KEZAMAR-222777 format. One record per atom (N, C-alpha, C, O): residue in one letter; x, y, z; atom name; residue number from 1. Coordinates in steps of 0.02 Angstrom, whole numbers. Example, Ala and Ser with C-alpha at 12.3 -4.5 7.8 and 13.67 -1.06 7.14 Angstrom:
# KEZAMAR-222777
(atom A, (660, -284, 390), N, 1) (atom A, (615, -225, 390), CA, 1) (atom A, (660, -165, 390), C, 1) (atom A, (712, -166, 423), O, 1) (atom S, (642, -112, 354), N, 2) (atom S, (684, -53, 357), CA, 2) (atom S, (645, 2, 394), C, 2) (atom S, (670, 57, 402), O, 2) 
END
This chain:
# KEZAMAR-222777
(atom X, (-2254, -2873, 9109), N, 1) (atom X, (-2191, -2875, 9142), CA, 1) (atom X, (-2137, -2888, 9089), C, 1) (atom X, (-2149, -2926, 9042), O, 1) (atom X, (-2083, -2858, 9097), N, 2) (atom X, (-2032, -2862, 9045), CA, 2) (atom X, (-1967, -2889, 9072), C, 2) (atom X, (-1954, -2891, 9132), O, 2) (atom X, (-1924, -2910, 9024), N, 3) (atom X, (-1856, -2927, 9043), CA, 3) (atom X, (-1825, -2867, 9076), C, 3) (atom X, (-1837, -2810, 9055), O, 3) (atom X, (-1785, -2878, 9127), N, 4) (atom X, (-1753, -2822, 9160), CA, 4) (atom X, (-1790, -2798, 9221), C, 4) (atom X, (-1762, -2761, 9262), O, 4) (atom X, (-1854, -2816, 9229), N, 5) (atom X, (-1890, -2798, 9290), CA, 5) (atom X, (-1860, -2838, 9348), C, 5) (atom X, (-1841, -2896, 9340), O, 5) (atom X, (-1857, -2807, 9405), N, 6) (atom X, (-1832, -2842, 9464), CA, 6) (atom X, (-1884, -2893, 9487), C, 6) (atom X, (-1943, -2885, 9473), O, 6) (atom X, (-1862, -2946, 9521), N, 7) (atom X, (-1911, -2995, 9547), CA, 7) (atom X, (-1963, -2961, 9592), C, 7) (atom X, (-2022, -2981, 9590), O, 7) (atom X, (-1943, -2912, 9631), N, 8) (atom X, (-1991, -2877, 9674), CA, 8) (atom X, (-2043, -2841, 9634), C, 8) (atom X, (-2103, -2842, 9651), O, 8) (atom X, (-2022, -2808, 9580), N, 9) (atom X, (-2070, -2772, 9537), CA, 9) (atom X, (-2117, -2821, 9502), C, 9) (atom X, (-2176, -2807, 9493), O, 9) (atom X, (-2091, -2879, 9483), N, 10) (atom X, (-2133, -2930, 9451), CA, 10) (atom X, (-2186, -2954, 9500), C, 10) (atom X, (-2245, -2961, 9481), O, 10) (atom X, (-2167, -2968, 9562), N, 11) (atom X, (-2215, -2992, 9612), CA, 11) (atom X, (-2269, -2939, 9623), C, 11) (atom X, (-2328, -2955, 9628), O, 11) (atom X, (-2249, -2876, 9628), N, 12) (atom X, (-2297, -2822, 9637), CA, 12) (atom X, (-2346, -2819, 9579), C, 12) (atom X, (-2406, -2812, 9589), O, 12) (atom X, (-2321, -2824, 9518), N, 13) (atom X, (-2364, -2822, 9459), CA, 13) (atom X, (-2411, -2882, 9456), C, 13) (atom X, (-2469, -2874, 9438), O, 13) (atom X, (-2387, -2940, 9474), N, 14) (atom X, (-2428, -3001, 9476), CA, 14) (atom X, (-2488, -2990, 9522), C, 14) (atom X, (-2544, -3009, 9506), O, 14) (atom X, (-2476, -2961, 9580), N, 15) (atom X, (-2530, -2949, 9628), CA, 15) (atom X, (-2576, -2893, 9604), C, 15) (atom X, (-2637, -2897, 9614), O, 15) (atom X, (-2549, -2843, 9571), N, 16) (atom X, (-2590, -2787, 9547), CA, 16) (atom X, (-2639, -2809, 9493), C, 16) (atom X, (-2696, -2787, 9492), O, 16) (atom X, (-2617, -2854, 9449), N, 17) (atom X, (-2661, -2874, 9394), CA, 17) (atom X, (-2700, -2938, 9410), C, 17) (atom X, (-2740, -2960, 9370), O, 17) (atom X, (-2687, -2967, 9469), N, 18) (atom X, (-2728, -3023, 9492), CA, 18) (atom X, (-2717, -3089, 9457), C, 18) (atom X, (-2765, -3125, 9443), O, 18) (atom X, (-2655, -3105, 9442), N, 19) (atom X, (-2641, -3169, 9408), CA, 19) (atom X, (-2596, -3214, 9450), C, 19) (atom X, (-2552, -3248, 9424), O, 19) (atom X, (-2608, -3214, 9515), N, 20) (atom X, (-2568, -3255, 9560), CA, 20) (atom X, (-2575, -3329, 9546), C, 20) (atom X, (-2529, -3368, 9560), O, 20) (atom X, (-2632, -3350, 9519), N, 21) (atom X, (-2644, -3422, 9509), CA, 21) (atom X, (-2604, -3450, 9450), C, 21) (atom X, (-2602, -3511, 9442), O, 21) (atom X, (-2573, -3408, 9411), N, 22) (atom X, (-2532, -3432, 9355), CA, 22) (atom X, (-2459, -3436, 9376), C, 22) (atom X, (-2437, -3399, 9419), O, 22) (atom X, (-2423, -3482, 9345), N, 23) (atom X, (-2351, -3487, 9358), CA, 23) (atom X, (-2315, -3429, 9323), C, 23) (atom X, (-2335, -3409, 9268), O, 23) (atom X, (-2264, -3403, 9355), N, 24) (atom X, (-2224, -3348, 9328), CA, 24) (atom X, (-2151, -3365, 9335), C, 24) (atom X, (-2131, -3397, 9384), O, 24) (atom X, (-2111, -3344, 9287), N, 25) (atom X, (-2038, -3354, 9291), CA, 25) (atom X, (-2004, -3288, 9274), C, 25) (atom X, (-2030, -3246, 9239), O, 25) (atom X, (-1944, -3281, 9301), N, 26) (atom X, (-1902, -3223, 9284), CA, 26) (atom X, (-1860, -3243, 9225), C, 26) (atom X, (-1824, -3293, 9227), O, 26) (atom X, (-1863, -3204, 9172), N, 27) (atom X, (-1829, -3218, 9109), CA, 27) (atom X, (-1768, -3173, 9103), C, 27) (atom X, (-1766, -3129, 9060), O, 27) (atom X, (-1720, -3183, 9147), N, 28) (atom X, (-1663, -3138, 9153), CA, 28) (atom X, (-1627, -3121, 9087), C, 28) (atom X, (-1612, -3063, 9075), O, 28) (atom X, (-1614, -3170, 9046), N, 29) (atom X, (-1573, -3158, 8987), CA, 29) (atom X, (-1610, -3172, 8922), C, 29) (atom X, (-1579, -3187, 8871), O, 29) (atom X, (-1676, -3168, 8924), N, 30) (atom X, (-1719, -3177, 8865), CA, 30) (atom X, (-1718, -3246, 8835), C, 30) (atom X, (-1741, -3255, 8778), O, 30) (atom X, (-1693, -3297, 8871), N, 31) (atom X, (-1692, -3364, 8843), CA, 31) (atom X, (-1761, -3389, 8826), C, 31) (atom X, (-1773, -3419, 8774), O, 31) (atom X, (-1809, -3377, 8872), N, 32) (atom X, (-1877, -3401, 8859), CA, 32) (atom X, (-1908, -3365, 8800), C, 32) (atom X, (-1943, -3396, 8759), O, 32) (atom X, (-1896, -3300, 8794), N, 33) (atom X, (-1924, -3263, 8737), CA, 33) (atom X, (-1898, -3293, 8672), C, 33) (atom X, (-1936, -3302, 8624), O, 33) (atom X, (-1834, -3307, 8669), N, 34) (atom X, (-1806, -3336, 8608), CA, 34) (atom X, (-1833, -3406, 8595), C, 34) (atom X, (-1852, -3423, 8539), O, 34) (atom X, (-1836, -3447, 8648), N, 35) (atom X, (-1860, -3516, 8640), CA, 35) (atom X, (-1931, -3518, 8613), C, 35) (atom X, (-1947, -3557, 8569), O, 35) (atom X, (-1975, -3475, 8640), N, 36) (atom X, (-2045, -3474, 8619), CA, 36) (atom X, (-2060, -3423, 8565), C, 36) (atom X, (-2118, -3409, 8550), O, 36) (atom X, (-2007, -3396, 8535), N, 37) (atom X, (-2013, -3350, 8478), CA, 37) (atom X, (-2056, -3289, 8492), C, 37) (atom X, (-2095, -3267, 8450), O, 37) (atom X, (-2050, -3263, 8553), N, 38) (atom X, (-2087, -3203, 8572), CA, 38) (atom X, (-2053, -3143, 8540), C, 38) (atom X, (-1994, -3131, 8551), O, 38) (atom X, (-2091, -3105, 8501), N, 39) (atom X, (-2062, -3048, 8466), CA, 39) (atom X, (-2089, -2981, 8491), C, 39) (atom X, (-2062, -2928, 8472), O, 39) (atom X, (-2141, -2982, 8533), N, 40) (atom X, (-2167, -2919, 8560), CA, 40) (atom X, (-2198, -2931, 8628), C, 40) (atom X, (-2213, -2988, 8647), O, 40) (atom X, (-2206, -2878, 8664), N, 41) (atom X, (-2234, -2881, 8731), CA, 41) (atom X, (-2299, -2842, 8732), C, 41) (atom X, (-2300, -2786, 8706), O, 41) (atom X, (-2353, -2867, 8759), N, 42) (atom X, (-2359, -2931, 8794), CA, 42) (atom X, (-2374, -2988, 8746), C, 42) (atom X, (-2407, -2979, 8695), O, 42) (atom X, (-2350, -3046, 8764), N, 43) (atom X, (-2366, -3109, 8729), CA, 43) (atom X, (-2380, -3161, 8783), C, 43) (atom X, (-2343, -3168, 8832), O, 43) (atom X, (-2434, -3198, 8773), N, 44) (atom X, (-2453, -3252, 8819), CA, 44) (atom X, (-2436, -3317, 8784), C, 44) (atom X, (-2457, -3328, 8727), O, 44) (atom X, (-2400, -3361, 8818), N, 45) (atom X, (-2380, -3425, 8788), CA, 45) (atom X, (-2410, -3481, 8830), C, 45) (atom X, (-2397, -3487, 8890), O, 45) (atom X, (-2449, -3523, 8797), N, 46) (atom X, (-2477, -3583, 8829), CA, 46) (atom X, (-2431, -3641, 8811), C, 46) (atom X, (-2421, -3655, 8751), O, 46) (atom X, (-2402, -3675, 8861), N, 47) (atom X, (-2356, -3730, 8848), CA, 47) (atom X, (-2390, -3795, 8869), C, 47) (atom X, (-2413, -3802, 8926), O, 47) (atom X, (-2392, -3842, 8823), N, 48) (atom X, (-2423, -3907, 8837), CA, 48) (atom X, (-2371, -3954, 8869), C, 48) (atom X, (-2311, -3944, 8861), O, 48) (atom X, (-2394, -4005, 8904), N, 49) (atom X, (-2348, -4051, 8938), CA, 49) (atom X, (-2294, -4081, 8892), C, 49) (atom X, (-2238, -4092, 8914), O, 49) (atom X, (-2311, -4093, 8829), N, 50) (atom X, (-2262, -4121, 8782), CA, 50) (atom X, (-2214, -4070, 8754), C, 50) (atom X, (-2167, -4089, 8718), O, 50) (atom X, (-2223, -4006, 8770), N, 51) (atom X, (-2177, -3955, 8747), CA, 51) (atom X, (-2203, -3912, 8690), C, 51) (atom X, (-2174, -3860, 8675), O, 51) (atom X, (-2258, -3933, 8657), N, 52) (atom X, (-2285, -3890, 8604), CA, 52) (atom X, (-2315, -3828, 8637), C, 52) (atom X, (-2332, -3829, 8696), O, 52) (atom X, (-2321, -3775, 8599), N, 53) (atom X, (-2346, -3713, 8628), CA, 53) (atom X, (-2387, -3672, 8579), C, 53) (atom X, (-2380, -3680, 8518), O, 53) (atom X, (-2429, -3629, 8606), N, 54) (atom X, (-2469, -3583, 8568), CA, 54) (atom X, (-2457, -3513, 8597), C, 54) (atom X, (-2460, -3504, 8657), O, 54) (atom X, (-2442, -3465, 8553), N, 55) (atom X, (-2429, -3397, 8575), CA, 55) (atom X, (-2486, -3351, 8555), C, 55) (atom X, (-2514, -3358, 8500), O, 55) (atom X, (-2504, -3305, 8599), N, 56) (atom X, (-2555, -3255, 8585), CA, 56) (atom X, (-2524, -3187, 8599), C, 56) (atom X, (-2505, -3173, 8656), O, 56) (atom X, (-2519, -3145, 8548), N, 57) (atom X, (-2489, -3079, 8555), CA, 57) (atom X, (-2542, -3029, 8577), C, 57) (atom X, (-2598, -3030, 8551), O, 57) (atom X, (-2524, -2987, 8624), N, 58) (atom X, (-2569, -2934, 8646), CA, 58) (atom X, (-2596, -2947, 8716), C, 58) (atom X, (-2597, -3004, 8739), O, 58) (atom X, (-2617, -2894, 8749), N, 59) (atom X, (-2645, -2901, 8816), CA, 59) (atom X, (-2710, -2939, 8814), C, 59) (atom X, (-2750, -2933, 8768), O, 59) (atom X, (-2721, -2979, 8865), N, 60) (atom X, (-2781, -3021, 8869), CA, 60) (atom X, (-2816, -3010, 8937), C, 60) (atom X, (-2783, -3000, 8988), O, 60) (atom X, (-2882, -3011, 8936), N, 61) (atom X, (-2919, -3009, 8998), CA, 61) (atom X, (-2920, -3079, 9028), C, 61) (atom X, (-2905, -3127, 8994), O, 61) (atom X, (-2938, -3083, 9091), N, 62) (atom X, (-2942, -3149, 9123), CA, 62) (atom X, (-2995, -3192, 9089), C, 62) (atom X, (-2987, -3252, 9084), O, 62) (atom X, (-3049, -3161, 9066), N, 63) (atom X, (-3101, -3198, 9030), CA, 63) (atom X, (-3075, -3225, 8964), C, 63) (atom X, (-3091, -3282, 8945), O, 63) (atom X, (-3036, -3186, 8929), N, 64) (atom X, (-3007, -3208, 8865), CA, 64) (atom X, (-2957, -3265, 8877), C, 64) (atom X, (-2954, -3312, 8838), O, 64) (atom X, (-2918, -3259, 8930), N, 65) (atom X, (-2871, -3313, 8946), CA, 65) (atom X, (-2908, -3377, 8961), C, 65) (atom X, (-2888, -3431, 8939), O, 65) (atom X, (-2963, -3373, 8998), N, 66) (atom X, (-3004, -3432, 9013), CA, 66) (atom X, (-3032, -3462, 8948), C, 66) (atom X, (-3032, -3522, 8939), O, 66) (atom X, (-3056, -3419, 8904), N, 67) (atom X, (-3083, -3442, 8839), CA, 67) (atom X, (-3030, -3477, 8798), C, 67) (atom X, (-3042, -3531, 8770), O, 67) (atom X, (-2971, -3447, 8793), N, 68) (atom X, (-2916, -3477, 8755), CA, 68) (atom X, (-2895, -3544, 8785), C, 68) (atom X, (-2881, -3591, 8749), O, 68) (atom X, (-2893, -3546, 8852), N, 69) (atom X, (-2875, -3609, 8886), CA, 69) (atom X, (-2925, -3664, 8869), C, 69) (atom X, (-2905, -3720, 8854), O, 69) (atom X, (-2989, -3648, 8872), N, 70) (atom X, (-3041, -3697, 8856), CA, 70) (atom X, (-3034, -3721, 8784), C, 70) (atom X, (-3040, -3781, 8770), O, 70) (atom X, (-3021, -3676, 8738), N, 71) (atom X, (-3012, -3694, 8667), CA, 71) (atom X, (-2953, -3742, 8659), C, 71) (atom X, (-2957, -3792, 8622), O, 71) (atom X, (-2898, -3727, 8692), N, 72) (atom X, (-2839, -3769, 8686), CA, 72) (atom X, (-2850, -3837, 8718), C, 72) (atom X, (-2827, -3888, 8692), O, 72) (atom X, (-2886, -3840, 8774), N, 73) (atom X, (-2901, -3904, 8806), CA, 73) (atom X, (-2946, -3947, 8762), C, 73) (atom X, (-2937, -4008, 8759), O, 73) (atom X, (-2994, -3916, 8729), N, 74) (atom X, (-3038, -3954, 8685), CA, 74) (atom X, (-3001, -3980, 8624), C, 74) (atom X, (-3017, -4034, 8598), O, 74) (atom X, (-2952, -3943, 8600), N, 75) (atom X, (-2915, -3961, 8540), CA, 75) (atom X, (-2864, -4017, 8554), C, 75) (atom X, (-2842, -4051, 8508), O, 75) (atom X, (-2846, -4027, 8617), N, 76) (atom X, (-2794, -4076, 8632), CA, 76) (atom X, (-2822, -4145, 8646), C, 76) (atom X, (-2785, -4192, 8660), O, 76) 
END
């Protein structure tokens, strides 16, 4: 999903790819991309409660996301 997509299109895409369980935000003016230093799409950003973050560039499968999540939880 990209900046400029309508909220309706984002909701449709979320359901199509099956990631309803994750939080999603509309990034209307690219503020989040700039804040988390996202330079290409797709990029997955894991944000920790204290504000630190880890970015992963490229499309990820649900299994890869689960693996990355487990790695980050073990490291914290």
